[in-house]
N, C-alpha and C positions, 0 to 999 in steps of 0.2 A: 377567398376568403380560407380563409386554416380554417380544416376540418378537423371530427374530433381527435382521430388518431391522429396530425401529425404532432399536432397542443402535445396531447401526453407522451406523442417520441422525443418532441423539445423537452418534454419535467424532465427523461428522466434521461436525458442526453446530459443537463446540469446537475441532474446529481449524481449524474457516471464521473464525470470533471472533480466535484463539490470530494467526492468520496479520494478519489484520488489525488485529489492534494490535501486533505488530512491524511491518505498513507504515507506521500514522502517523507516521510519525516522517520516511518518505517524503514523505511528499504535506505532510508542511510543509515541509521543504529546497526541494524541487519548487514548492512558493509563494515559497518564501525568492526563492528565485534569482531566477525570472519576475518577481518587487519589481525583486528589481535591476537583474534585464538592463530593463524597460522600462516602470514606473513610479518608482524613486527620481530617475536626471536628477540622480545628483551632491546629495543630498541625503536622505538615507536618516532613516530612523531608528531604526540602525545603524548606525556610521563603514564598519562592517568592509561592509557593503553595499556601500558605496561605488566596491570595490575590483572590479573584474572581473576579476578570476584566483577571488578571495570566491567568486564571483557563477556562473562558470566550475564550478565546486570541488563548489556548494550546483545543481546541476545533475548534475552528472553522477555525482552516487553517489546525486539524490535518485533520477531515472530508477532506474538500477545497480538498489535497493529496491524502485521499482513495475514493474518487469519482473523481479526473481524472482515481486514476490507475484502477478502476472500466470503466472508461469509456473506458480506452489502454485496458484494459486483455481478455475482450469478447470476441469482431474483434478475437482477436489473440488467445483463445482457440478455438472460433469456426472453421478457420481456419486452426489450431492441428490439430483437430476432423477431422474432412474433410481431411485432408491431409495421413491420419496414416490406412483411410479402405482405402486408392489409393495403400497404399502403401502393 
C-alpha cells in the first residue's frame, strides 16, 4: 500500500517533469538567442538569426520562460525534499 506521502511525492515528480518539458523550448530559445548574439557574426545557420531584433526577441521570450520555470520548480523541489526526508 502506498502511503499518502509517497503518493504526494509521485505527484510532485510528475509536476516537475511536466514543468521541465514545458520549459524546454525556453532553453532552446535562449540558446538560439545567445548563438545569434555572440556566435553568428552575420553568418548564422538560419538567416533570421542575423537580425538583432529577432535575436533580442528570442532572448526575452527564452528568459521569461526560464524564469517562470524557476518560479514553479523551486517550491516543488522544496516540497520534494521535505517529503523525501519523511519517507
